[in-house]
NUNULO-330295 format. One record per atom (N, C-alpha, C): atom name; residue in three letters; x, y, z. Coordinates in Angstrom, 2 decimals, decimal comma. Atoms other than C-alpha are relative to their C-alpha. Example, Ala and Ser with C-alpha at 12.3 -4.5 7.8 and 13.67 -1.06 7.14 Angstrom:
BEGIN
+------+------+---------+---------+---------+
| atom | type |    east |   north |      up |
+------+------+---------+---------+---------+
|    N |  ALA |    0,89 |   -1,19 |    0,00 |
|   CA |  ALA |   12,30 |   -4,50 |    7,80 |
|    C |  ALA |    0,90 |    1,20 |    0,00 |
|    N |  SER |   -0,82 |   -1,19 |   -0,06 |
|   CA |  SER |   13,67 |   -1,06 |    7,14 |
|    C |  SER |   -0,77 |    1,09 |    0,73 |
+------+------+---------+---------+---------+
***
This chain:
BEGIN
+------+------+---------+---------+---------+
| atom | type |    east |   north |      up |
+------+------+---------+---------+---------+
|    N |  MET |   -1,81 |   -0,59 |    0,17 |
|   CA |  MET |   -5,41 |  -12,34 |  -12,91 |
|    C |  MET |   -0,37 |    0,30 |    1,46 |
|    N |  ILE |   -0,56 |   -0,27 |   -1,93 |
|   CA |  ILE |   -4,01 |  -11,29 |   -9,75 |
|    C |  ILE |    0,10 |    0,57 |    0,02 |
|    N |  ASN |   -0,12 |   -1,42 |    0,08 |
|   CA |  ASN |   -4,54 |   -8,03 |   -8,28 |
|    C |  ASN |    1,69 |    0,37 |    1,08 |
|    N |  LYS |   -1,27 |    0,41 |    0,16 |
|   CA |  LYS |   -0,62 |   -7,73 |   -8,08 |
|    C |  LYS |    0,39 |    1,30 |    2,24 |
|    N |  LEU |   -0,90 |   -0,95 |    0,02 |
|   CA |  LEU |   -0,88 |   -4,20 |   -5,87 |
|    C |  LEU |    0,20 |   -0,97 |    2,48 |
|    N |  PRO |   -0,42 |    0,71 |   -1,31 |
|   CA |  PRO |   -0,73 |   -6,40 |   -1,70 |
|    C |  PRO |    1,04 |   -0,52 |    0,26 |
|    N |  ASN |   -1,32 |   -0,10 |    0,52 |
|   CA |  ASN |    2,48 |   -7,49 |   -3,17 |
|    C |  ASN |    0,82 |    0,94 |    0,28 |
|    N |  LYS |   -0,62 |   -1,08 |   -0,51 |
|   CA |  LYS |    3,66 |   -4,57 |   -3,60 |
|    C |  LYS |    0,23 |    1,15 |    1,04 |
|    N |  LEU |   -0,19 |   -0,32 |   -1,74 |
|   CA |  LEU |    2,72 |   -3,64 |   -0,53 |
|    C |  LEU |    1,15 |   -0,02 |    1,09 |
|    N |  THR |   -0,74 |    0,83 |   -0,50 |
|   CA |  THR |    4,18 |   -5,53 |    1,40 |
|    C |  THR |    1,90 |    0,27 |   -0,77 |
|    N |  MET |   -1,39 |    0,07 |    0,63 |
|   CA |  MET |    7,82 |   -5,38 |   -0,47 |
|    C |  MET |    0,34 |    1,38 |    0,89 |
|    N |  LEU |   -0,51 |   -1,18 |   -0,42 |
|   CA |  LEU |    7,66 |   -1,82 |   -0,11 |
|    C |  LEU |    0,12 |    0,96 |    1,49 |
|    N |  ARG |   -0,49 |   -0,62 |   -1,23 |
|   CA |  ARG |    7,39 |   -1,30 |    3,21 |
|    C |  ARG |    0,26 |   -0,46 |    0,63 |
|    N |  LYS |   -1,25 |    0,66 |   -0,55 |
|   CA |  LYS |    9,03 |   -4,07 |    4,35 |
|    C |  LYS |    1,88 |    0,70 |   -0,38 |
|    N |  SER |   -0,86 |   -0,89 |    0,75 |
|   CA |  SER |   11,85 |   -2,31 |    2,06 |
|    C |  SER |    0,41 |    1,59 |    0,63 |
|    N |  LEU |   -0,12 |   -1,50 |   -0,73 |
|   CA |  LEU |   11,52 |    1,16 |    3,90 |
|    C |  LEU |    0,37 |   -0,60 |    1,20 |
|    N |  GLY |    0,61 |    0,50 |   -1,53 |
|   CA |  GLY |   11,25 |   -0,44 |    7,72 |
|    C |  GLY |   -0,93 |    0,44 |    0,77 |
|    N |  TYR |    1,35 |    0,30 |   -0,86 |
|   CA |  TYR |    7,99 |   -0,34 |    8,65 |
|    C |  TYR |   -0,78 |   -0,34 |    0,17 |
|    N |  THR |    0,74 |    0,88 |   -0,47 |
|   CA |  THR |    5,72 |   -1,58 |   10,13 |
|    C |  THR |   -1,75 |    0,07 |   -0,83 |
|    N |  GLN |    1,08 |   -0,11 |    0,18 |
|   CA |  GLN |    1,82 |   -2,34 |    9,38 |
|    C |  GLN |   -0,40 |    1,81 |    0,24 |
|    N |  GLY |    0,23 |   -1,88 |   -0,45 |
|   CA |  GLY |    1,27 |    0,05 |   11,63 |
|    C |  GLY |    0,42 |    1,90 |    0,29 |
|    N |  ASP |   -1,23 |   -0,64 |    0,19 |
|   CA |  ASP |    4,02 |    2,39 |   11,54 |
|    C |  ASP |   -1,24 |    1,10 |   -1,79 |
|    N |  LEU |    0,52 |   -0,50 |    1,20 |
|   CA |  LEU |    2,38 |    2,78 |    7,59 |
|    C |  LEU |   -2,17 |    0,48 |    0,13 |
|    N |  ALA |    1,81 |   -0,63 |   -0,41 |
|   CA |  ALA |   -1,82 |    2,98 |    9,15 |
|    C |  ALA |   -0,04 |    0,91 |    0,30 |
|    N |  SER |   -0,52 |   -1,19 |   -1,10 |
|   CA |  SER |   -0,47 |    5,46 |   11,44 |
|    C |  SER |    0,12 |    1,20 |   -0,98 |
|    N |  ARG |   -0,57 |   -0,99 |    0,64 |
|   CA |  ARG |    1,17 |    7,80 |    8,98 |
|    C |  ARG |   -0,98 |    0,65 |   -1,73 |
|    N |  LEU |    2,12 |    0,04 |    0,12 |
|   CA |  LEU |   -2,84 |    7,29 |    7,11 |
|    C |  LEU |   -0,75 |    0,29 |    0,12 |
|    N |  ASP |    1,34 |   -0,55 |   -0,45 |
|   CA |  ASP |   -4,53 |    7,89 |    9,29 |
|    C |  ASP |   -1,40 |   -1,24 |   -0,21 |
|    N |  VAL |    2,02 |    1,86 |    0,25 |
|   CA |  VAL |   -6,96 |    4,06 |    8,98 |
|    C |  VAL |    0,94 |   -0,74 |    1,14 |
|    N |  ALA |   -0,02 |    1,16 |   -1,07 |
|   CA |  ALA |   -6,94 |    1,60 |   11,32 |
|    C |  ALA |    0,73 |   -1,20 |   -0,15 |
|    N |  ILE |   -0,67 |    1,46 |    0,05 |
|   CA |  ILE |   -4,26 |   -1,13 |   11,23 |
|    C |  ILE |   -0,89 |   -1,20 |   -0,61 |
|    N |  LYS |    0,40 |    1,96 |    0,51 |
|   CA |  LYS |   -6,91 |   -3,59 |   10,43 |
|    C |  LYS |   -0,43 |    0,72 |   -1,86 |
|    N |  ASP |   -0,52 |   -0,47 |    1,18 |
|   CA |  ASP |   -7,44 |   -1,04 |    7,30 |
|    C |  ASP |    0,95 |   -0,82 |   -1,36 |
|    N |  TYR |   -1,62 |    0,59 |    1,59 |
|   CA |  TYR |   -3,98 |   -1,24 |    5,18 |
|    C |  TYR |   -0,32 |   -1,67 |    0,69 |
|    N |  MET |   -0,46 |    1,75 |    0,12 |
|   CA |  MET |   -3,73 |   -5,21 |    7,06 |
|    C |  MET |   -1,12 |   -0,32 |   -0,98 |
|    N |  ASN |    1,00 |    1,06 |    0,83 |
|   CA |  ASN |   -6,49 |   -5,75 |    4,68 |
|    C |  ASN |    0,43 |    0,10 |   -1,00 |
|    N |  TRP |   -0,55 |   -0,48 |    1,21 |
|   CA |  TRP |   -5,24 |   -3,66 |    1,94 |
|    C |  TRP |    1,19 |   -1,41 |   -0,40 |
|    N |  GLU |   -1,75 |    0,79 |    0,31 |
|   CA |  GLU |   -1,49 |   -5,83 |    2,16 |
|    C |  GLU |   -0,77 |   -1,38 |   -0,45 |
|    N |  ASN |    0,37 |    0,72 |    0,23 |
|   CA |  ASN |   -3,96 |   -8,76 |    2,21 |
|    C |  ASN |   -0,44 |   -0,86 |   -1,42 |
|    N |  GLY |    0,59 |    0,06 |    1,95 |
|   CA |  GLY |   -5,88 |   -8,20 |   -1,22 |
|    C |  GLY |   -1,79 |   -0,21 |    0,27 |
|    N |  ASN |    1,42 |   -0,09 |   -0,94 |
|   CA |  ASN |   -9,46 |   -8,04 |    1,60 |
|    C |  ASN |   -0,72 |    1,20 |   -0,89 |
|    N |  SER |    0,40 |   -1,19 |    0,10 |
|   CA |  SER |   -9,59 |   -4,45 |   -0,28 |
|    C |  SER |    1,09 |    0,68 |   -0,30 |
|    N |  ILE |   -0,67 |   -0,76 |    0,53 |
|   CA |  ILE |   -8,51 |   -2,00 |   -2,13 |
|    C |  ILE |    0,64 |    1,67 |    0,69 |
|    N |  PRO |    0,11 |   -1,56 |   -0,14 |
|   CA |  PRO |   -7,22 |    1,53 |   -1,10 |
|    C |  PRO |   -0,95 |    0,79 |   -0,99 |
|    N |  SER |    0,55 |   -0,29 |    1,23 |
|   CA |  SER |   -9,14 |    4,32 |   -2,59 |
|    C |  SER |    1,55 |    0,70 |   -0,51 |
|    N |  PHE |   -1,35 |   -0,87 |    0,71 |
|   CA |  PHE |   -7,48 |    6,85 |   -4,66 |
|    C |  PHE |    0,79 |    1,17 |    0,64 |
|    N |  ALA |   -0,62 |   -0,57 |   -0,62 |
|   CA |  ALA |   -6,44 |    9,47 |   -2,41 |
|    C |  ALA |    1,40 |   -0,65 |    1,55 |
|    N |  HIS |   -2,07 |    0,93 |   -0,03 |
|   CA |  HIS |   -4,35 |    6,35 |   -0,57 |
|    C |  HIS |    0,83 |   -0,19 |   -0,25 |
|    N |  LEU |   -0,44 |    0,89 |    1,10 |
|   CA |  LEU |   -3,24 |    5,21 |   -3,21 |
|    C |  LEU |    1,34 |    1,07 |   -0,15 |
|    N |  GLN |   -1,03 |   -0,70 |    0,09 |
|   CA |  GLN |   -1,65 |    8,81 |   -3,56 |
|    C |  GLN |    0,15 |    0,38 |    0,69 |
|    N |  LYS |   -1,53 |   -0,29 |   -1,42 |
|   CA |  LYS |    0,04 |    9,46 |    0,21 |
|    C |  LYS |    0,31 |   -1,08 |    0,25 |
|    N |  LEU |   -1,22 |    1,20 |    0,59 |
|   CA |  LEU |    1,43 |    5,64 |   -0,73 |
|    C |  LEU |    0,99 |    1,00 |   -0,75 |
|    N |  SER |   -0,84 |   -0,71 |    0,41 |
|   CA |  SER |    3,14 |    7,21 |   -3,17 |
|    C |  SER |    1,15 |    1,04 |    0,23 |
|    N |  ILE |   -1,33 |   -0,94 |   -1,01 |
|   CA |  ILE |    4,36 |    9,67 |   -1,38 |
|    C |  ILE |    0,55 |   -0,61 |    1,19 |
|    N |  LEU |   -1,16 |    0,60 |   -0,42 |
|   CA |  LEU |    5,43 |    7,54 |    1,11 |
|    C |  LEU |    0,55 |   -0,77 |   -0,28 |
|    N |  PHE |   -1,00 |    0,78 |    0,14 |
|   CA |  PHE |    7,18 |    5,26 |   -0,61 |
|    C |  PHE |    1,34 |    1,35 |   -1,27 |
|    N |  ASN |   -0,51 |   -0,11 |    1,10 |
|   CA |  ASN |    8,28 |    7,67 |   -3,16 |
|    C |  ASN |    0,38 |   -0,36 |   -1,83 |
|    N |  ILE |    0,71 |    0,36 |    0,82 |
|   CA |  ILE |    6,92 |    6,36 |   -6,51 |
|    C |  ILE |   -1,09 |    0,79 |   -1,14 |
|    N |  PRO |    0,87 |   -0,34 |    0,16 |
|   CA |  PRO |    5,05 |    7,55 |   -9,17 |
|    C |  PRO |   -1,69 |   -1,15 |    0,45 |
|    N |  ILE |    0,78 |    1,70 |   -0,13 |
|   CA |  ILE |    1,49 |    5,96 |   -8,74 |
|    C |  ILE |   -0,84 |   -0,88 |   -0,65 |
|    N |  GLU |    0,78 |    1,32 |    0,80 |
|   CA |  GLU |    0,61 |    4,31 |  -11,35 |
|    C |  GLU |    1,44 |   -1,15 |   -0,14 |
|    N |  LEU |   -1,31 |    1,49 |   -0,22 |
|   CA |  LEU |    4,42 |    2,01 |  -10,57 |
|    C |  LEU |   -1,95 |   -0,92 |    1,15 |
|    N |  LEU |    0,84 |    1,08 |   -0,29 |
|   CA |  LEU |    1,00 |    0,91 |   -8,00 |
|    C |  LEU |   -1,34 |   -0,93 |   -0,27 |
|    N |  MET |    1,99 |    0,00 |    0,79 |
|   CA |  MET |   -1,88 |    1,00 |   -9,86 |
|    C |  MET |    0,45 |   -1,19 |   -1,08 |
|    N |  ASP |   -0,61 |    1,58 |    1,33 |
|   CA |  ASP |   -0,15 |   -1,23 |  -12,75 |
|    C |  ASP |    0,11 |   -0,84 |    0,31 |
|    N |  ASN |   -0,32 |    1,14 |   -0,49 |
|   CA |  ASN |   -0,77 |   -4,42 |  -12,26 |
|    C |  ASN |    0,25 |   -1,14 |   -0,79 |
|    N |  LYS |   -0,73 |    1,54 |    1,22 |
|   CA |  LYS |    1,20 |   -6,14 |  -15,22 |
|    C |  LYS |    1,62 |    0,69 |    0,55 |
|    N |  LYS |   -1,78 |   -0,15 |   -0,31 |
|   CA |  LYS |    4,52 |   -5,06 |  -13,27 |
|    C |  LYS |    0,17 |    0,54 |    1,63 |
+------+------+---------+---------+---------+
***
């Protein structure tokens, strides 16, 4: 099964006009770490998923659901 989270992160970030650096700063993570999330090389912690859902103003379930 393909991990859909990287595509979701990219789409949501771009829809709000953020750069990867913008989100890394807002999440207090290294840009390299954020880039790895979007590239599918690593997965954000649950705490970071919670912060992302707040930044994107969506339920965390939408980020975690690999079917949507």
